[in-house]
C-alpha positions, -999 to 999 in steps of 0.1 A, spaced: -570 -757 -510 -546 -761 -481 -510 -752 -488 -478 -760 -468 -449 -736 -471 -416 -748 -457 -393 -719 -448 -423 -695 -448 -406 -670 -426 -377 -664 -449 -371 -638 -477 -392 -653 -503 -416 -670 -479 -425 -637 -463 -437 -625 -497 -454 -658 -507 -475 -663 -476 -496 -632 -480 -498 -639 -517 -514 -673 -510 -536 -660 -483 -550 -633 -506 -560 -660 -533 -595 -671 -532 -585 -706 -541 -565 -710 -508 -585 -718 -476 -555 -718 -453 -518 -719 -453 -495 -738 -430 -459 -725 -424 -432 -749 -413 -400 -730 -402 -372 -737 -377 -367 -699 -371 -330 -705 -375 -327 -676 -399 -363 -664 -402 -385 -645 -377 -423 -646 -369 -421 -608 -375 -420 -615 -412 -455 -628 -410 -469 -595 -397 -503 -588 -411 -509 -626 -419 -517 -639 -384 -553 -650 -384 -573 -682 -384 -563 -689 -419 -526 -692 -410 -511 -721 -390 -475 -721 -379 -454 -752 -370 -420 -747 -356 -398 -775 -369 -368 -786 -389 -370 -802 -423 -341 -824 -412 -365 -841 -387 -390 -863 -406 -415 -862 -378 -417 -824 -380 -423 -825 -417 -450 -852 -417 -468 -835 -388 -470 -802 -406 -481 -818 -439 -512 -837 -427 -544 -827 -446 -523 -806 -471 -531 -805 -508 -500 -787 -520 -465 -781 -507 -441 -753 -517 -407 -763 -504 -385 -733 -498 -367 -743 -466 -329 -743 -473 -295 -730 -464 -289 -701 -488 -260 -678 -496 -242 -700 -521 -207 -685 -515 -209 -692 -477 -218 -729 -481 -182 -739 -490 -176 -738 -452 -209 -755 -443 -210 -784 -467 -223 -811 -443 -250 -787 -429 -260 -775 -463 -266 -811 -476 -284 -821 -444 -309 -792 -447 -312 -789 -485 -309 -824 -498 -319 -845 -468 -347 -821 -459 -360 -823 -494 -360 -861 -492 -381 -859 -460 -406 -835 -477 -410 -858 -507 -413 -890 -486 -440 -874 -464 -458 -861 -496 -458 -896 -510 -470 -912 -478 -498 -887 -472 -510 -884 -508 -502 -848 -514 -512 -837 -549 -485 -812 -558 -449 -803 -547 -432 -773 -559 -395 -772 -552 -373 -742 -549 -342 -747 -571 -318 -723 -586 -302 -710 -618 -270 -711 -597 -269 -748 -606 -256 -739 -641 -222 -727 -628 -200 -708 -653 -217 -717 -686 -202 -704 -718 -235 -702 -736 -256 -671 -734 -287 -690 -741 -290 -715 -712 -322 -735 -711 -335 -763 -690 -317 -789 -712 -283 -773 -705 -261 -795 -684 -258 -782 -649 -223 -776 -634 -227 -767 -598 -197 -748 -583 -207 -747 -546 -224 -770 -520 -256 -749 -523 -260 -756 -560 -248 -792 -557 -274 -798 -530 -301 -783 -553 -291 -805 -583 -293 -836 -561 -326 -825 -547 -340 -820 -582 -333 -856 -590 -350 -867 -557 -381 -848 -570 -380 -864 -604 -378 -898 -588 -407 -890 -565 -429 -879 -593 -425 -913 -608 -427 -933 -576 -456 -915 -559 -474 -903 -590 -476 -867 -577 -476 -835 -597 -442 -818 -591 -420 -792 -605 -387 -776 -598 -383 -738 -602 -347 -728 -611 -351 -693 -598 -331 -663 -609 -312 -643 -583 -337 -625 -561 -338 -588 -552 -363 -564 -539 -382 -557 -507 -402 -582 -486 -408 -585 -449 -379 -608 -446 -356 -588 -469 -319 -599 -472 -290 -577 -479 -265 -603 -488 -279 -604 -523 -261 -583 -548 -288 -558 -558 -301 -552 -523 -265 -549 -510 -255 -524 -536 -285 -503 -529 -278 -502 -492 -241 -494 -498 -250 -467 -522 -274 -450 -497 -248 -451 -471 -222 -435 -495 -199 -465 -497 -182 -478 -529 -200 -506 -548 -175 -534 -548 -174 -557 -578 -155 -590 -576 -134 -597 -607 -140 -576 -638 -178 -577 -634 -184 -594 -667 -201 -624 -652 -238 -628 -660 -267 -634 -638 -305 -633 -643 -326 -614 -618 -362 -616 -605 -380 -594 -580 -389 -614 -548 -426 -605 -553 -425 -621 -588 -407 -651 -574 -435 -655 -548 -461 -652 -575 -444 -679 -595 -443 -704 -566 -479 -696 -559 -490 -701 -595 -471 -734 -599 -488 -747 -567 -523 -735 -576 -522 -742 -614 -500 -774 -616 -517 -784 -649 -500 -752 -665 -467 -760 -650 -466 -796 -664 -428 -798 -670 -406 -812 -642 -383 -780 -643 -386 -744 -653 -361 -715 -653 -379 -686 -637 -371 -651 -647 -371 -629 -678 -349 -629 -709 -346 -592 -706 -334 -593 -670 -300 -609 -676 -273 -585 -665 -236 -585 -660 -227 -576 -624 -208 -545 -636 -241 -534 -652 -259 -538 -619 -234 -515 -602 -240 -489 -630 -278 -492 -627 -278 -487 -590 -255 -457 -593 -277 -443 -620 -310 -448 -601 -296 -434 -569 -286 -403 -588 -251 -400 -571 -215 -401 -580 -209 -434 -563 -174 -450 -567 -175 -485 -583 -144 -505 -573 -132 -537 -589 -113 -564 -569 -97 -580 -599 -80 -608 -578 -113 -619 -562 -132 -648 -578 -165 -635 -593 -184 -667 -588 -208 -684 -612 -218 -668 -645 -250 -678 -664 -271 -660 -690 -304 -679 -690 -333 -684 -715 -368 -683 -700 -388 -693 -731 -403 -724 -715 -417 -703 -686 -438 -684 -712 -457 -716 -719 -472 -715 -684 -487 -681 -689 -468 -666 -660 -449 -634 -666 -427 -613 -642 -440 -579 -636 -411 -560 -621 -380 -546 -638 -347 -543 -620 -347 -506 -622 -381 -503 -606 -370 -527 -579 -338 -506 -572 -359 -475 -568 -384 -492 -545 -357 -506 -522 -341 -472 -521 -374 -455 -513 -382 -479 -485 -348 -477 -470 -346 -440 -471 -381 -430 -463 -399 -461 -451 -424 -455 -478 -446 -484 -489 -459 -466 -520 -442 -479 -551 -427 -459 -579 -447 -427 -581 -418 -410 -598 
């Protein structure tokens, strides 16, 4: 199988590409990335004859079609992320996230690609009152990032019907954990770094808002599994995460302080808007046979170990 990964130099992509290359079902991987936010350094250890790289922008249809030739499956990660920052980048966010997705789907239909796996987000749910949000819950996007993901999902559903391709949208939990393209604007990673540098952990609002979390390596495994076993991922959309890994943001701060074993100060900015809140159900995911492997506490210890010691060994303690 030949797999195209858009945004393959990013946070999840840098964990996904080696996962795919290590799978005996995959002959080679094509990465399409503009390098606007990623770096070739994130592909360290993956550069050989089984990896092809195309520098290009998903907003440019020609770049997308060129990279997709002779591909069996597409995992479409390329996007502007950082939901809170997209309020000031609305036009750019929609151009990359929505219009880029349209280009990917159009090319997939034209070239006869078998499977498209789309990176969506649980952020789409907004501030839901329910503590049991499943895939049938009405989405209520509160920022341009989530709005663009909701619209892109609809493009995928339309393409499944129009082109008769196998496709699914993975509404991913909030990522955390170490990867070659690790990001520190995500709450868990950010808290660990602040804690290690003896700075207060700052919580917006009262910290009661809910989020589900998933380790970046588990996220990468989910995308790979959906691309390589599309028959098991037969629904058009899945929430991806674990029922046991829904946490309030205040709990995240407490867990980080506890795992770092320090007397870190936790401060609450009551006047700051805490953002979306969603407690998500992942029962549908269990139907695929996929299960996340990491717990949040394990991920916190691993990030701390790597930052403090550069130690690639995981969780000996």
